[in-house]
C-alpha positions in Angstrom: -43.5 55.1 10.2 -41.5 51.9 10.5 -42.9 48.8 9.0 -42.2 45.3 10.0 -40.7 43.5 6.9 -41.4 40.0 8.2 -45.1 40.8 8.2 -45.3 40.3 4.4 -42.8 37.4 4.0 -44.1 33.9 4.5 -41.7 31.3 5.7 -42.2 27.9 3.9 -43.2 24.9 5.9 -40.5 22.5 7.1 -41.9 19.7 4.8 -41.5 21.9 1.8 -37.9 22.8 2.6 -37.0 19.1 3.1 -38.7 18.2 -0.2 -36.9 20.9 -2.1 -33.6 19.8 -0.5 -34.1 16.1 -1.4 -35.1 17.0 -5.0 -32.0 19.2 -5.5 -29.7 16.5 -4.0 -31.2 13.8 -6.3 -30.7 16.1 -9.3 -27.1 16.6 -8.4 -26.5 12.9 -8.0 -28.1 12.1 -11.3 -26.1 14.8 -13.1 -22.8 13.7 -11.6 -23.5 10.0 -12.4 -24.4 10.7 -16.0 -21.3 12.8 -16.5 -19.1 9.9 -15.4 -18.4 7.1 -17.8 -18.0 3.6 -16.4 -14.3 3.6 -17.2 -13.7 6.7 -14.9 -15.3 5.0 -11.9 -12.7 3.3 -9.7 -13.7 0.7 -7.2 -11.4 -0.7 -4.6 -9.5 -3.8 -5.6 -10.5 -5.7 -2.4 -13.9 -5.5 -0.8 -14.0 -4.5 2.8 -15.9 -7.7 3.6 -12.9 -9.9 2.7 -11.1 -9.0 5.9 -7.3 -9.2 6.3 -5.2 -10.8 3.7 -1.8 -12.3 4.5 1.3 -12.6 2.2 4.8 -14.0 2.9 8.2 -14.3 1.3 11.1 -16.6 2.1 14.4 -14.8 1.4 17.6 -16.5 0.2 20.7 -15.6 -1.7 19.7 -18.0 -4.6 16.6 -15.9 -5.3 18.6 -12.7 -6.0 18.9 -11.9 -9.7 21.8 -12.6 -10.3 22.2 -15.0 -7.3 24.4 -14.2 -4.4 26.5 -16.7 -2.4 25.0 -15.5 0.9 24.4 -17.9 3.7 21.9 -15.4 5.1 18.2 -16.1 5.0 14.9 -14.5 6.1 11.2 -14.2 6.0 8.8 -11.4 5.4 5.2 -11.3 6.5 2.6 -8.8 5.2 -1.0 -8.3 6.4 -3.4 -6.1 4.4 -5.8 -4.6 7.0 -9.5 -5.1 6.4 -9.9 -1.4 5.4 -7.5 -2.0 2.4 -5.8 1.3 3.3 -2.8 0.0 5.2 -0.5 -3.1 5.4 1.5 -4.2 8.4 4.8 -6.0 7.8 7.6 -7.8 9.7 11.0 -8.8 8.3 13.0 -11.5 10.1 16.6 -12.4 9.1 19.3 -14.8 10.0 23.1 -14.4 9.7 23.1 -11.1 7.7 25.6 -8.4 8.2 25.7 -4.7 7.2 22.1 -4.2 6.0 21.7 -1.0 4.0 18.3 -1.3 2.5 15.2 -3.5 2.4 12.5 -2.8 -0.1 9.5 -4.3 -1.9 10.0 -4.3 -5.7 7.7 -5.1 -8.6 8.8 -8.0 -10.7 8.7 -11.7 -11.5 11.1 -14.3 -10.0 13.5 -14.1 -12.9 13.8 -10.3 -13.2 14.4 -7.1 -11.4 11.9 -4.2 -11.3 11.2 -0.8 -9.7 11.0 -0.2 -6.0 7.4 0.0 -4.7 8.0 0.7 -0.9 11.0 1.0 1.4 10.9 -1.2 4.5 14.2 -0.1 6.0 17.0 2.2 4.9 20.3 2.9 6.7 22.0 5.9 5.3 25.0 6.6 7.6 24.7 3.8 10.1 24.6 0.1 9.3 24.2 -2.6 11.8 27.5 -4.0 13.1 27.8 -7.8 13.2 25.3 -10.4 12.1 21.6 -9.7 12.6 19.5 -12.6 13.8 15.8 -12.0 14.3 13.5 -9.1 13.6 15.1 -6.7 11.2 12.2 -4.3 10.8 8.5 -3.9 11.2 6.0 -1.2 10.4 3.0 -0.2 8.4 2.7 0.7 4.7 0.2 3.4 3.7 -0.4 5.2 0.4 2.2 7.8 1.5 4.9 5.1 1.6 4.3 3.9 -2.0 6.8 4.8 -4.7 7.7 4.2 -8.3 4.7 3.0 -10.4 2.5 3.0 -7.3 2.8 6.8 -6.5 -0.7 8.2 -6.1 -2.2 4.7 -5.8 -3.6 2.8 -2.8 -2.2 0.0 -0.7 -4.8 -2.3 -2.2 -3.0 -1.8 -5.5 0.2 -3.1 -3.9 -1.8 -6.1 -2.5 -3.1 -6.9 -5.9 0.4 -7.1 -7.3 1.3 -9.4 -4.3 -1.7 -11.5 -5.1 -0.5 -11.9 -8.7 3.0 -12.9 -7.6 4.4 -9.8 -9.1 6.4 -8.5 -6.1 9.4 -9.5 -4.2 11.4 -8.4 -1.1 15.1 -7.8 -1.4 17.6 -6.9 1.3 20.8 -5.2 0.3 24.0 -5.1 2.3 27.4 -3.3 2.1 28.9 -6.6 0.8 26.1 -7.1 -1.7 24.7 -3.7 -2.7 22.7 -5.2 -5.6 21.0 -7.7 -3.3 22.1 -10.2 -0.6 18.8 -12.1 -0.1 15.5 -12.0 -1.9 12.1 -13.7 -2.0 8.9 -13.6 -4.1 5.9 -12.4 -2.2 2.8 -14.7 -2.3 -0.1 -16.0 -0.3 
């Protein structure tokens, strides 16, 4: 004779299941929170409520370390998006020829530092003739960070910009160590 198994099993009420689930979730949260020390908790550098943040740099040959005799000039504009996860940029130049590289570097006005993000790189092809106007534009995300910012967030780059610890440098075939440069600030 075949017996119905479900006849002897009572299914708990919905309220009981919800209560058990909530208690278990709370226990997990408390356990994880107690395991973490305050130094291991990382908070974003910029609060989302702050909105977009803007940074600029004026580029000249005199700001290169050591200075170049270039008559070229330029400006860079950076906008940290309100989510803190990406940054838009535009680089404008005047009277520059043979651009090979434009990057953001870490460093003060009087020194050179490591590259943090590449804005433009020409490997086999360089622009012919002078460039006047928009050189490059794009978006920086965590995947574009390099050097000391590998594995970090764009908000970390923005914090360096906020502290005047970054600069933009454009290199050319004539000046491979830097034709024009400018400190990034608010």
